[in-house]
ZADO-1210 file (C-alpha; in nm, 4 decimals, padded with zeros to 6 digits):
<atoms>
<atom x="02.9649" y="00.4414" z="00.5928" code="ILE" pos="1"/>
<atom x="03.0556" y="00.4149" z="00.2400" code="SER" pos="2"/>
<atom x="02.9169" y="00.2265" z="-00.0220" code="VAL" pos="3"/>
<atom x="03.0717" y="00.0675" z="-00.2881" code="ALA" pos="4"/>
<atom x="03.0581" y="-00.1239" z="-00.6321" code="ASP" pos="5"/>
<atom x="03.3674" y="-00.4061" z="-00.6559" code="PRO" pos="6"/>
<atom x="03.3683" y="-00.3645" z="-01.0469" code="GLN" pos="7"/>
<atom x="03.3466" y="00.0204" z="-01.0602" code="ASN" pos="8"/>
<atom x="03.5739" y="00.0288" z="-00.7407" code="LEU" pos="9"/>
<atom x="03.8287" y="-00.1409" z="-00.9415" code="LEU" pos="10"/>
<atom x="03.7955" y="00.0719" z="-01.2322" code="LYS" pos="11"/>
<atom x="03.7468" y="00.4474" z="-01.0707" code="LEU" pos="12"/>
<atom x="03.9805" y="00.4105" z="-00.7521" code="ILE" pos="13"/>
<atom x="04.3068" y="00.5412" z="-00.9072" code="HIS" pos="14"/>
<atom x="04.0988" y="00.8340" z="-01.1461" code="THR" pos="15"/>
<atom x="03.8423" y="00.9348" z="-00.8786" code="LEU" pos="16"/>
<atom x="04.0511" y="01.0288" z="-00.5410" code="PRO" pos="17"/>
<atom x="03.7278" y="01.0858" z="-00.3408" code="ASN" pos="18"/>
<atom x="03.6674" y="00.7635" z="-00.3719" code="ILE" pos="19"/>
<atom x="03.9607" y="00.6280" z="-00.1558" code="VAL" pos="20"/>
<atom x="03.9173" y="00.9228" z="00.0903" code="LYS" pos="21"/>
<atom x="03.5242" y="00.7817" z="00.1088" code="GLN" pos="22"/>
<atom x="03.7094" y="00.4627" z="00.2130" code="ILE" pos="23"/>
<atom x="03.9721" y="00.6374" z="00.4511" code="GLN" pos="24"/>
<atom x="03.7334" y="00.7750" z="00.6779" code="VAL" pos="25"/>
<atom x="03.4684" y="00.5016" z="00.7280" code="SER" pos="26"/>
<atom x="03.3831" y="00.2576" z="00.9887" code="ASP" pos="27"/>
<atom x="03.2556" y="00.0475" z="00.7664" code="GLN" pos="28"/>
<atom x="03.2358" y="00.0211" z="00.3951" code="VAL" pos="29"/>
<atom x="02.9227" y="-00.1682" z="00.2345" code="LEU" pos="30"/>
<atom x="03.0649" y="-00.3815" z="-00.0530" code="LEU" pos="31"/>
<atom x="02.7457" y="-00.3917" z="-00.2767" code="ASN" pos="32"/>
<atom x="02.5865" y="-00.5442" z="-00.5820" code="LYS" pos="33"/>
<atom x="02.8474" y="-00.8718" z="-00.4861" code="THR" pos="34"/>
<atom x="02.5717" y="-01.1070" z="-00.6458" code="ASP" pos="35"/>
<atom x="02.6682" y="-00.9216" z="-00.9666" code="CYS" pos="36"/>
<atom x="02.9907" y="-01.0375" z="-00.9684" code="TYR" pos="37"/>
<atom x="03.2379" y="-01.2859" z="-00.9836" code="PRO" pos="38"/>
<atom x="03.4173" y="-01.3893" z="-00.6607" code="PRO" pos="39"/>
<atom x="03.7396" y="-01.2889" z="-00.7510" code="ASP" pos="40"/>
<atom x="03.6432" y="-00.9532" z="-00.8782" code="VAL" pos="41"/>
<atom x="03.4505" y="-00.9219" z="-00.5152" code="VAL" pos="42"/>
<atom x="03.7682" y="-01.0718" z="-00.2920" code="GLN" pos="43"/>
<atom x="04.0032" y="-00.7812" z="-00.5036" code="LYS" pos="44"/>
<atom x="03.7353" y="-00.5159" z="-00.4093" code="ALA" pos="45"/>
<atom x="03.7767" y="-00.5966" z="-00.0742" code="GLU" pos="46"/>
<atom x="04.1952" y="-00.6755" z="-00.1045" code="GLU" pos="47"/>
<atom x="04.1828" y="-00.2728" z="-00.1927" code="GLU" pos="48"/>
<atom x="03.9846" y="-00.1729" z="00.0540" code="ILE" pos="49"/>
<atom x="04.2040" y="-00.3318" z="00.3423" code="ARG" pos="50"/>
<atom x="04.4888" y="-00.1464" z="00.1660" code="LYS" pos="51"/>
<atom x="04.3019" y="00.1758" z="00.1896" code="ILE" pos="52"/>
<atom x="04.0849" y="00.1340" z="00.5485" code="GLN" pos="53"/>
<atom x="04.2515" y="-00.1447" z="00.7205" code="PRO" pos="54"/>
<atom x="04.0297" y="-00.0917" z="00.9925" code="LEU" pos="55"/>
<atom x="03.7125" y="-00.1078" z="00.8175" code="ALA" pos="56"/>
<atom x="03.4213" y="-00.3453" z="00.8525" code="GLN" pos="57"/>
<atom x="03.3580" y="-00.4781" z="00.5322" code="ILE" pos="58"/>
<atom x="02.9916" y="-00.6174" z="00.4708" code="ALA" pos="59"/>
<atom x="02.8835" y="-00.7888" z="00.1375" code="ARG" pos="60"/>
<atom x="02.5543" y="-00.6662" z="00.0096" code="THR" pos="61"/>
<atom x="02.3058" y="-00.7006" z="-00.2510" code="GLN" pos="62"/>
<atom x="02.0853" y="-00.3388" z="-00.2681" code="PHE" pos="63"/>
<atom x="02.2413" y="-00.2248" z="00.0330" code="CYS" pos="64"/>
<atom x="02.0392" y="-00.4409" z="00.1963" code="ASN" pos="65"/>
<atom x="02.2145" y="-00.4921" z="00.5533" code="VAL" pos="66"/>
<atom x="02.1607" y="-00.4191" z="00.9430" code="ASP" pos="67"/>
<atom x="02.4578" y="-00.1897" z="01.0428" code="VAL" pos="68"/>
<atom x="02.4672" y="-00.0220" z="01.3491" code="ASP" pos="69"/>
<atom x="02.7142" y="00.2910" z="01.2796" code="PRO" pos="70"/>
<atom x="02.7223" y="00.3431" z="01.6973" code="PHE" pos="71"/>
<atom x="02.7812" y="00.0001" z="01.7600" code="ALA" pos="72"/>
<atom x="03.1126" y="-00.0746" z="02.0314" code="PRO" pos="73"/>
<atom x="03.4143" y="-00.0949" z="01.8333" code="GLY" pos="74"/>
<atom x="03.3772" y="00.1668" z="01.5362" code="ALA" pos="75"/>
<atom x="03.6861" y="00.3603" z="01.4632" code="ILE" pos="76"/>
<atom x="03.5820" y="00.6767" z="01.5688" code="GLY" pos="77"/>
<atom x="03.8613" y="00.9010" z="01.4927" code="ALA" pos="78"/>
<atom x="03.8347" y="01.0347" z="01.1575" code="MET" pos="79"/>
<atom x="04.1456" y="01.0654" z="00.9660" code="THR" pos="80"/>
<atom x="04.2456" y="01.1795" z="00.5855" code="GLY" pos="81"/>
<atom x="04.1281" y="01.5295" z="00.4237" code="GLU" pos="82"/>
<atom x="03.8149" y="01.7358" z="00.4271" code="TYR" pos="83"/>
<atom x="03.7070" y="01.9764" z="00.1857" code="ALA" pos="84"/>
<atom x="03.5624" y="02.2616" z="00.3861" code="LEU" pos="85"/>
<atom x="03.4058" y="02.4418" z="00.0778" code="CYS" pos="86"/>
<atom x="03.2687" y="02.3178" z="-00.2338" code="VAL" pos="87"/>
<atom x="03.4615" y="02.1969" z="-00.5004" code="ASP" pos="88"/>
<atom x="03.4187" y="02.4176" z="-00.8329" code="PRO" pos="89"/>
<atom x="03.5730" y="02.1426" z="-01.0563" code="ASN" pos="90"/>
<atom x="03.2426" y="01.9401" z="-00.9733" code="TYR" pos="91"/>
<atom x="02.8993" y="02.0209" z="-00.9253" code="ALA" pos="92"/>
<atom x="02.6066" y="01.7981" z="-00.9185" code="ARG" pos="93"/>
<atom x="02.2145" y="01.7322" z="-00.8793" code="ALA" pos="94"/>
<atom x="01.9935" y="01.5361" z="-00.7616" code="ALA" pos="95"/>
<atom x="01.6045" y="01.4189" z="-00.9316" code="VAL" pos="96"/>
<atom x="01.3577" y="01.2541" z="-00.7164" code="ARG" pos="97"/>
<atom x="01.0073" y="01.2047" z="-00.9408" code="ARG" pos="98"/>
<atom x="00.7172" y="01.0040" z="-00.9051" code="GLU" pos="99"/>
<atom x="00.5942" y="00.9915" z="-01.2384" code="LYS" pos="100"/>
<atom x="00.7702" y="00.7789" z="-01.4846" code="PRO" pos="101"/>
<atom x="01.0193" y="00.8972" z="-01.7013" code="ILE" pos="102"/>
<atom x="01.0731" y="00.8645" z="-02.0509" code="ASP" pos="103"/>
<atom x="01.4118" y="00.6718" z="-02.0006" code="TRP" pos="104"/>
<atom x="01.4361" y="00.6523" z="-02.4238" code="ALA" pos="105"/>
<atom x="01.3966" y="01.0532" z="-02.4213" code="ARG" pos="106"/>
<atom x="01.6155" y="01.1641" z="-02.1037" code="LEU" pos="107"/>
<atom x="01.9412" y="00.9157" z="-02.1893" code="LYS" pos="108"/>
<atom x="02.0481" y="01.0889" z="-02.5057" code="PRO" pos="109"/>
<atom x="01.9761" y="01.4368" z="-02.3237" code="THR" pos="110"/>
<atom x="02.2560" y="01.3191" z="-02.0669" code="LEU" pos="111"/>
<atom x="02.4439" y="01.1574" z="-02.3657" code="ASP" pos="112"/>
<atom x="02.4615" y="01.4782" z="-02.4673" code="SER" pos="113"/>
<atom x="02.6822" y="01.5856" z="-02.1832" code="MET" pos="114"/>
<atom x="02.9196" y="01.2912" z="-02.1832" code="ARG" pos="115"/>
<atom x="03.2472" y="01.5337" z="-02.1818" code="ASP" pos="116"/>
<atom x="03.1238" y="01.6627" z="-01.8774" code="GLU" pos="117"/>
<atom x="02.9273" y="01.4108" z="-01.7435" code="LEU" pos="118"/>
<atom x="03.1449" y="01.2165" z="-01.4516" code="TYR" pos="119"/>
<atom x="02.8806" y="00.9664" z="-01.3135" code="ARG" pos="120"/>
<atom x="02.4680" y="00.9232" z="-01.3380" code="VAL" pos="121"/>
<atom x="02.3480" y="00.6383" z="-01.0739" code="LYS" pos="122"/>
<atom x="01.9982" y="00.5244" z="-00.9543" code="GLY" pos="123"/>
<atom x="01.6819" y="00.4359" z="-01.0370" code="PHE" pos="124"/>
<atom x="01.4281" y="00.5358" z="-01.3010" code="ILE" pos="125"/>
<atom x="01.0848" y="00.4318" z="-01.3082" code="ARG" pos="126"/>
<atom x="00.9853" y="00.3696" z="-01.6367" code="TYR" pos="127"/>
<atom x="00.6433" y="00.2657" z="-01.7985" code="SER" pos="128"/>
<atom x="00.5739" y="-00.0751" z="-01.6235" code="GLU" pos="129"/>
<atom x="00.9079" y="-00.1686" z="-01.4911" code="HIS" pos="130"/>
<atom x="01.1721" y="00.0147" z="-01.3159" code="SER" pos="131"/>
<atom x="01.5936" y="00.0492" z="-01.4015" code="LEU" pos="132"/>
<atom x="01.8666" y="00.0525" z="-01.2330" code="TYR" pos="133"/>
<atom x="02.1300" y="00.2832" z="-01.4456" code="VAL" pos="134"/>
<atom x="02.4763" y="00.3460" z="-01.3569" code="ASP" pos="135"/>
<atom x="02.7279" y="00.5797" z="-01.5588" code="TYR" pos="136"/>
<atom x="03.0751" y="00.6613" z="-01.5621" code="SER" pos="137"/>
<atom x="03.3774" y="00.7080" z="-01.7983" code="SER" pos="138"/>
<atom x="03.3249" y="00.3152" z="-01.8662" code="ALA" pos="139"/>
<atom x="02.9828" y="00.3619" z="-02.0261" code="GLY" pos="140"/>
<atom x="02.5805" y="00.2639" z="-01.9060" code="TRP" pos="141"/>
<atom x="02.4990" y="00.0313" z="-01.7142" code="VAL" pos="142"/>
<atom x="02.0836" y="-00.0339" z="-01.7125" code="GLU" pos="143"/>
<atom x="01.9583" y="-00.3258" z="-01.6049" code="GLU" pos="144"/>
<atom x="01.5788" y="-00.3922" z="-01.5339" code="THR" pos="145"/>
<atom x="01.4562" y="-00.4857" z="-01.1874" code="LEU" pos="146"/>
<atom x="01.2715" y="-00.7549" z="-01.0784" code="ALA" pos="147"/>
<atom x="00.9359" y="-00.7312" z="-00.9798" code="GLU" pos="148"/>
<atom x="01.0255" y="-00.7058" z="-00.5920" code="GLU" pos="149"/>
<atom x="01.2698" y="-00.4693" z="-00.6667" code="HIS" pos="150"/>
<atom x="01.0741" y="-00.1982" z="-00.8315" code="LYS" pos="151"/>
<atom x="01.1109" y="00.1521" z="-00.7574" code="THR" pos="152"/>
<atom x="00.8230" y="00.3801" z="-00.6762" code="ARG" pos="153"/>
<atom x="01.0480" y="00.6627" z="-00.7628" code="LEU" pos="154"/>
<atom x="01.3118" y="00.8184" z="-01.0223" code="THR" pos="155"/>
<atom x="01.5822" y="00.9021" z="-00.7981" code="GLU" pos="156"/>
<atom x="01.8958" y="01.0085" z="-00.9561" code="LEU" pos="157"/>
<atom x="02.2525" y="01.1363" z="-00.8458" code="ALA" pos="158"/>
<atom x="02.4551" y="01.3396" z="-01.1063" code="ILE" pos="159"/>
<atom x="02.7932" y="01.4770" z="-01.1373" code="ILE" pos="160"/>
<atom x="02.8812" y="01.6634" z="-01.3684" code="VAL" pos="161"/>
<atom x="03.1898" y="01.9424" z="-01.4321" code="GLN" pos="162"/>
<atom x="03.1887" y="02.2277" z="-01.2705" code="GLY" pos="163"/>
<atom x="03.1484" y="02.4275" z="-01.5590" code="ARG" pos="164"/>
<atom x="02.8479" y="02.2134" z="-01.6470" code="ALA" pos="165"/>
<atom x="02.6407" y="02.3195" z="-01.3428" code="LYS" pos="166"/>
<atom x="02.3890" y="02.5301" z="-01.5343" code="ALA" pos="167"/>
<atom x="02.3309" y="02.2855" z="-01.8079" code="LYS" pos="168"/>
<atom x="02.2281" y="02.0215" z="-01.5510" code="ILE" pos="169"/>
<atom x="02.0683" y="02.2298" z="-01.3356" code="ASP" pos="170"/>
<atom x="01.8575" y="02.3263" z="-01.6452" code="ALA" pos="171"/>
<atom x="01.7911" y="01.9646" z="-01.6992" code="ILE" pos="172"/>
<atom x="01.7431" y="01.8602" z="-01.3888" code="THR" pos="173"/>
<atom x="01.4907" y="02.1689" z="-01.3961" code="ALA" pos="174"/>
<atom x="01.3163" y="02.0399" z="-01.6955" code="GLN" pos="175"/>
<atom x="01.2623" y="01.6723" z="-01.5441" code="ILE" pos="176"/>
<atom x="01.1207" y="01.8115" z="-01.1774" code="ASP" pos="177"/>
<atom x="00.8877" y="02.0216" z="-01.4542" code="GLY" pos="178"/>
<atom x="00.7562" y="01.7197" z="-01.6142" code="GLY" pos="179"/>
<atom x="00.9381" y="01.7378" z="-01.9755" code="GLU" pos="180"/>
<atom x="01.0298" y="01.3962" z="-01.9561" code="TYR" pos="181"/>
<atom x="00.7422" y="01.2546" z="-01.8109" code="ASP" pos="182"/>
<atom x="00.6503" y="00.9527" z="-01.9618" code="ALA" pos="183"/>
<atom x="00.3457" y="01.0287" z="-02.1922" code="LEU" pos="184"/>
</atoms>
């Protein structure tokens, strides 16, 4: 199963080969945030997915809300494509999971200071009285305040940086885990 954002898929498919590899080996692709984009963008994304993996089942979703059975009869089952048997030294990743509210106004500039080394930041920020969905790529930042029914209890971020920036992103995530970016 892979997850794709229609607009980001169309922007990043030619610059991040791992996106193509993920779709190549997917039985099911969740085309997420379909409520946020015009129908022609969603349709174009589906067409690109079909070019990469014509056998994949595509589900249009919002907040990845879908009932999917990865073991249902009819799944492709045969894995194709290349697989990394070791960690790619060109990339480093970090994850943040924090229950206390984060001061996004302080954390965002810290992440911005790494712009030359930053590939992707994606997830949810529990920020004071509300929650934010954040997504950073080479196209810039997307920040959306979540509706009350989608408010998150946790800050959960996935961060991907250039391999040479591993120590720097590890230090920042340690500071977040240690409470240095907690909202006051």
